[in-house]
Every structure is written in structure tokens, then in C-alpha cells.
N, C-alpha and C positions, 0 to 999 in steps of 0.2 A: 553514426550516432550510437551512442551506448546508453543503456539503461541500468537501473539497480534491481538486482534480484536477491531476495532473501532466501537462502537455502537452509533447510532444516536437517539438522544432524541429531539423531536420537542416541543418547549415551547409554551404553550397557554397562552400568557401574556395579561393582560388588558393594556391599553394605559398608565396607571400610572406605572405599573411594567416595561413595555418595556422602558419607559423614564428613569427610574432609572438604569436599566442594561445597557442601552446605555451611560448613563452619566458615569457609572462606567468604560466602555470600553474606552471612550474618555480620562478619567482622568489616567487610567493606561497607555494608549499608550503615552500620553503626558510625562509621567514619564519615559517611556522607551526611548523616543527620547532625553529627557534631559540627562539621564544617558549614552546613546550611544555616545553622544558628549564627555562626560568625558572619556569614555573607549577608544574612537578613539584618544583623545589627549595623553593618557597615553599609547596607543598601547597595552592594556591589556584586556584580556578575563578572568581573573582570578576572579572568583565568590567571593572568600573569601576577596580578596583585595579590590574589589569594594564595597562589603557589609560593610567592615570595614570603608572605607572612605566615603560613601554616604548613608548608611542606614538611619541615623538620619535625614540628610538634606531632603531626599526623603519624608520621612513621614511628616515633618514639612511643606515642600513646597506644596505637592500634597495631602496631607490628607489621604494617603493610609494606610490601616490596616498593622499590623505587617507581616501577612502572604501574603498579596498581594504584600508587598514590596520585600519580599524574592523571590517570584515567578517571579516578573518582573525583578529582577536582574538576575536570571537564564535565562529568555527569552532574555535579551540583550546580555548575554555572548554567548549564543547559536547562535544568529543571527551574531554576530561579528566574531565568529570562522569560519563561513561559508565562509567569504571573508573579510580578514582583510585589503584589499586595499580600501574598501569602508566604508563610514559612514552609518550605518543602519539608515533607518528613518521608523517610524511606522505609519501606517494609523490610523486615529482616530477610525475607527470601526474594526481595525485588531483584530484577535483572541486573547482572554485573557486567560492565563492558570488558571485552578482551580485544587486544590487538595483536599483531603478529609477534610481538616480543613476549606476550603472555600465553599464546597457544601455538601449536603447529600440529599438522597431520603427519602421522608416521605409518610405514608400511603401505604406502599409497594413500588410500583414504579409509583404512580399516581401524585406525586407532588415532586418538587425540592426546597430545601432551599438554597438560594445564600446569600453570604455575599456581598452586594453592598457597594458603597462608603458611603452611608448614613445609613447603618444597614442592617438588614436581609429583604429579600423578599421571599415569598412563592409562587411558580409558578406551576399551573397545567402543566401536560406534557402528550404526547402520544409517545408510543414506539411500533415498529412492533413486532410481536410474536417471530420471530427469534432472534432479539436483546434483547428483554424482557427476554427470557430464559437464555441467557448467562449473562445478568446483574444480575440476581437474585442471591444474595449472593456474587457477585464479584464487586469490585469497583477498580478505579484506576485514573490515571491522566486524567484530562478533559480540554477541550477547549470550551469556550463560543464563539460562531461564529454567525455573522450577514450576512445574505445572502437573497438577493431579498426581503428585508423589513421583513424577519422572523428571529427569534432568534433560535439557536440550541445549545444543549450541545453535543459535540462529546466526548464520554468516551472510553477511552483506557483500555482494560481489558486483563488479561491472561487467556486463555482457554485451555483446553486439546486438542491436535492436533488429536482428533478422537481415540477412542479405536479400536486396530486392531480386525477385524471381522474374525471368523473362517469360512473358505469357505465350503459350503455344497457340493461342487463338483468342478472339474477343467475344465478350457477351455484350451485345448492344442493348440499351435500355432507354426506352422513350417515356418521357413524363407527361402525365395528363391530369385530368381532374376527375372525371368518372372512373377511369382506370388510373390510379395513382402512378403506376408504372407497368410497362408492358415490355417484355424482353424478346430478344431475337429467337428465342426458343418457343415462342408463342405462349408463354406463361403470363398471365395478367394479374394484377393485384388491384382488386376492386377498391374503389373508393366510394361505393354506395353507403356503407356505414358512416363515412365521414361526411358525405353530402347530407345524409338524413340528420346526423347530429348538428351540422351547421345550420340547417333549416330551424331545428328546434331552438337552438341557442340564439338565432337571430330573432325569432318570435318572442322569446323570453326576455332578451335584451331590450326590444321595443317596448314591451309592457312595462318593464321597470324604469326605463326612461321617461315614460308618460307619466308614471307615478310621481317621480321626482322627490320622494320622501327621503329621509336620512337612511331609513331601513333599506329602501330600494337601492341607495347608492352604495351602501355596504354589500348588498348582494350582488351588484354589478362588478364590484371589485373582485369578489369570490369567484364570479362567473367567468371573468377575464382569465383568472389563474387556472381555473379548471379547463377552460377551452385551450389554453396553451399547453397544458399538460397533456391533454387528450391527442391534440395534433402531434406533439413531440413524441409521445409513445407510439402512435400509429406509424409515423415516419420511421422511427428506430426499428420497429419490427420488420417493416418491408425492407429497409436498407440492409439490415443484418441478415436477412434471408438471401437477398441478392449477392452480398458479398460472400456468404458461405457457399452459394452455388458456383460462383465464379472461382473460388479458391479450390473447391473440390474437383473442378474439372479443368484446373490449371489455365484459366483464362483470365484476361484483364477485363475492365469494365469501361465501355464507351458510351457516353450519353449522346444520343442521336435521334433523328427523326426516322422512324422505322417505316413510315407510310400511313396511308389513311386508316388502315385497319387498327393501328395502334392508338391513333389520337381519336378515341371515341368521343371525347368531349367536344369535338368540332362538327359533330353531327354526321 
């Protein structure tokens, strides 16, 4: 199984390179806004249709490269599909899609070569160790993004969803009521707060059901939601702790009956 990872690449631009990339973003987004108006008039998000009708005009009007034009048509179609009732408008410095024909890494992962509106630009970059390891040898769709006066490239890559590890041992977990979980290390996860909350909620529910008013019925609906949220949160906290404990000690988790000492709810 593989998952999508967005790797962050911080661009270390000179003033000149930054100006060229920002000019490219402005031009591409102007073209996107222009095309969005045509797509809205036609009520069409058909990429092939819009490309056939406006590809040449986009290139002549905005001076975009062949691949930039293809990518911006896709961007407009995706935006229009999200809400066909509105005319998409693109900010001058909105994210610009880049694919492998429009960017590439050079000198390993130390520089990025971009196709700007006026030609190629080579920009030094910095990448965190975690993202660098996953970018090595893997490339994908990317977005050039401008945030807080800085330029970034967000690269989407497919990475393995982790290789299954062979556990060195097992952490047994017994489930109960008074003790929601009791593991083979002897650690218990008390259900006392849950039992107390359950008792309070039951009493409140009984009172509201007896009242039978519209207001009481509305409160019952809210009470059910709060109750479900409380139980879900409690179970999430306990299960997260158990999983972390097993992972840190390289053990698998086995749900089992650990004996009378663990099933305190049985008396």
C-alpha cells in the first residue's frame, strides 16, 4: 500500500529569481482567471473541450509555455468542479502547479530548476531530513507557493505506507468495564470516570424523557451527541496510549482474557 506525502522544499531565492517566479505566478493566475470566465460562460469543466477551444489563445495572450498552459487548464477545471455555481477567481500569487516537465532537482536535492515565464531559473533550496529521504528518487506533482514573503515548492510523492514490522513479543490487552483495559504489564486504564459519567447521563436522560416537552427532546438529541463524543474520546486516548506503548517496546497487541485480576467488572 502506498500513501501521498507532501514534502516541503524551501526556496532560497535571490531578489531577481524571486521576482521572476512571482511574475510567473501572476501571469499564470491571470490566465486562470481569464479561462475561468470562459468555462463559467460555457458551464463546462471539460478539460479537453477547454483545451481545444482556448489553448492557442491562452499561449498567445499570456505568453505561457505549452506545459504551463496545459497545467493551468487543469487547475481551472478542478476549481470549477468544486462549485459550479460560482465563478472561480485566482489570486495573483495563488499556488501554481508544476509537473516534472516544469521543474527538476539538480545537484541531488540542493537546487531546483523551474520553467519561469521568461525561461529557466535555477534556485538553491533546503529540505528537512524527513522529507529529503522521501524525495530521494521519487518525484510527483508539485505546487509553487508564496507564503509570508517566502517561496516554497510543495511536492506530492507516493511513498510506502511503512513495512509491516515483525513483533519481538506481544502486549496482551483485556477489555472490561470498570477497568476499560488491563494489559499484560499490569497497567490498568480505569473506567471509573466513564462509569460515573454514564450514571449521570442515565439520570439526566430519564428526567428528560419523563418531561416529554419539545425542549426536553432537543436536549436529549444534544445529550446523545455529547455522550457519543465523550466515549469516543475516552477510547481514543486509551487506545492511543496502548498502541504507543506496544510500538515503543516493539511488541504486537493481542486482545485476550488475562485472568480474573484483569476483569474487575466481573466482581
